[in-house]
C-alpha positions in Angstrom: 0.0 0.0 0.0 1.4 3.4 -0.8 1.9 6.3 1.7 -1.1 8.1 0.1 -3.5 5.3 0.8 -2.9 5.2 4.6 -5.4 7.3 6.6 -4.6 8.2 10.2 -7.2 7.4 12.8 -8.8 10.5 14.3 -11.0 10.0 17.3 -14.4 11.7 17.2 -17.0 12.4 19.9 -18.5 9.0 19.6 -15.1 7.3 20.2 -14.5 9.6 23.2 -17.9 8.8 24.7 -17.3 5.0 24.2 -13.9 5.3 26.0 -15.4 7.4 28.8 -18.1 4.8 29.4 -15.5 2.0 29.5 -13.4 4.0 32.0 -16.4 4.6 34.2 -17.3 0.9 34.2 -13.8 -0.1 35.1 -13.7 2.5 37.9 -17.0 1.2 39.3 -15.7 -2.4 39.3 -12.5 -1.4 41.0 -14.2 0.7 43.7 -16.9 -1.9 44.2 -14.5 -4.7 45.0 -12.5 -3.0 47.7 -12.7 -4.4 51.3 -15.0 -2.9 53.8 -13.5 -0.6 56.3 -16.0 -0.7 59.1 -14.9 -0.4 62.7 -14.7 -3.6 64.7 -16.8 -4.1 67.8 -14.8 -3.1 70.9 -13.3 -5.9 72.8 -14.8 -5.4 76.2 -17.1 -7.4 78.5 -20.2 -5.4 77.4 -19.7 -6.0 73.7 -18.6 -9.6 74.1 -22.1 -10.6 75.3 -24.1 -8.7 72.7 -26.0 -11.1 70.4 -29.0 -9.1 69.2 -29.6 -5.8 67.3 -31.9 -4.6 70.1 -29.0 -4.9 72.6 -26.8 -2.8 70.2 -29.5 -0.1 69.9 -29.7 0.4 73.6 -26.5 2.4 73.3 -26.3 3.0 69.5 -30.0 3.9 68.8 -31.2 7.5 68.3 -31.6 8.1 72.0 -28.5 6.1 73.1 -25.2 7.2 74.6 -23.4 6.7 71.2 -26.0 6.9 68.4 -25.2 5.6 65.0 -23.8 8.3 62.6 -26.1 9.9 60.1 -26.4 7.8 57.0 -25.6 4.5 58.8 -27.4 1.5 57.3 -30.5 0.5 59.2 -30.5 -3.1 58.1 -30.5 -4.7 61.5 -27.5 -7.0 60.9 -24.8 -5.3 62.9 -22.4 -8.3 62.8 -22.6 -8.6 59.0 -20.3 -5.5 58.8 -18.8 -5.1 62.2 -16.3 -7.8 63.3 -16.9 -9.4 66.6 -14.2 -9.2 69.3 -12.0 -12.2 70.2 -13.8 -14.5 72.7 -17.2 -13.3 71.6 -19.9 -15.2 73.4 -22.7 -14.8 70.8 -23.5 -17.4 68.1 -21.3 -17.5 65.0 -22.6 -18.2 61.6 
C-alpha cells in the first residue's frame, strides 16, 4: 500500500464517549471490590455478650449514649459488617 492510501485514525465524539463509558465501568468495578473498612466491635465485656440488634440499639440507637452516625445502614444485621471481638460469646454463623 502506498503512503497516500494510509489514513490516520482520528477519534471523534462517539469514540470519546465510548472510551469514557468503558473508563467509568472499570472504575466502578475497582471501587466496588475494595474491602469494607468498618470499625470492629470493641473488645470489652459489654460487647462480648451482645447477640441481638436490640441490645446494640440500647446504646447505638437514636436516644442512646453513642448513636449511629447519620447515613448509617438500618438493616439490622450489625455483625454482618462489624467484626466481633475475640472471645465473643454470641453465636457465630
